[in-house]
MARZA-345767 format. One line per 4 residues: number of its first residue (from 1); for each residue x, y, z of C-alpha. Coordinates in steps of 0.25 Angstrom, whole numbers, plus 2048, in hexadecimal, padded with zeros to 3 digits. Example, Ala and Ser with C-alpha at 12.3 -4.5 7.8 and 13.67 -1.06 7.14 Angstrom:
2
1	831,7EE,81F; 837,7FC,81D .
end
This chain:
69
1	88C,C75,5AB; 899,C7E,5AD; 8A2,C72,5AB; 89A,C70,59E .
5	89E,C7E,599; 890,C84,59B; 893,C93,5A0; 88D,C94,5AE .
9	88C,C9F,5B8; 897,C9F,5C2; 88F,C9D,5CE; 883,C96,5D4 .
13	87A,CA0,5DA; 874,C9C,5E8; 87A,C94,5F4; 879,C85,5F5 .
17	86C,C81,5FB; 865,C8F,5F8; 857,C8F,5F1; 85D,C93,5E4 .
21	86B,C90,5DE; 86D,C94,5CF; 877,C96,5C4; 876,C97,5B5 .
25	87E,C95,5A8; 884,CA2,5A2; 87D,CA7,595; 88B,CA7,58E .
29	88C,CA8,57F; 890,C9B,577; 894,C9B,569; 88A,C94,560 .
33	888,C91,552; 87A,C97,54D; 878,C94,53E; 884,C99,536 .
37	88A,CA1,541; 88F,CA1,550; 88B,CAA,55B; 88B,CAB,56A .
41	87E,CA5,570; 87C,CA6,57F; 87D,C99,587; 870,C95,58D .
45	86D,C9A,59B; 869,C90,5A5; 866,C93,5B3; 868,C87,5BD .
49	861,C89,5CA; 860,C80,5D7; 853,C84,5DE; 853,C7E,5EC .
53	844,C7C,5ED; 840,C7D,5DE; 838,C88,5D7; 82B,C8E,5DD .
57	821,C92,5D2; 824,CA1,5D3; 833,C9F,5D1; 830,C96,5C5 .
61	828,CA0,5BF; 832,CAB,5C1; 83D,CA2,5BC; 836,C9F,5AF .
65	832,CAE,5AD; 840,CB2,5AE; 845,CA8,5A3; 839,CAB,599 .
69	83B,CB4,58E .
end
């Protein structure tokens, strides 16, 4: 993703083989055209996680609660 120009965090959190490794895009502003004017708009935030063993129900609920408005 970084090679494609998507702003990414500088590091991957978690050791290889750990129960959880994660990184994310940066919410960096991008210049976009909206109607008749340009403005800065934050780049979409995307978290990428490698969960060794997957989600359990409590983790999944907590994850969705954290991202809900």
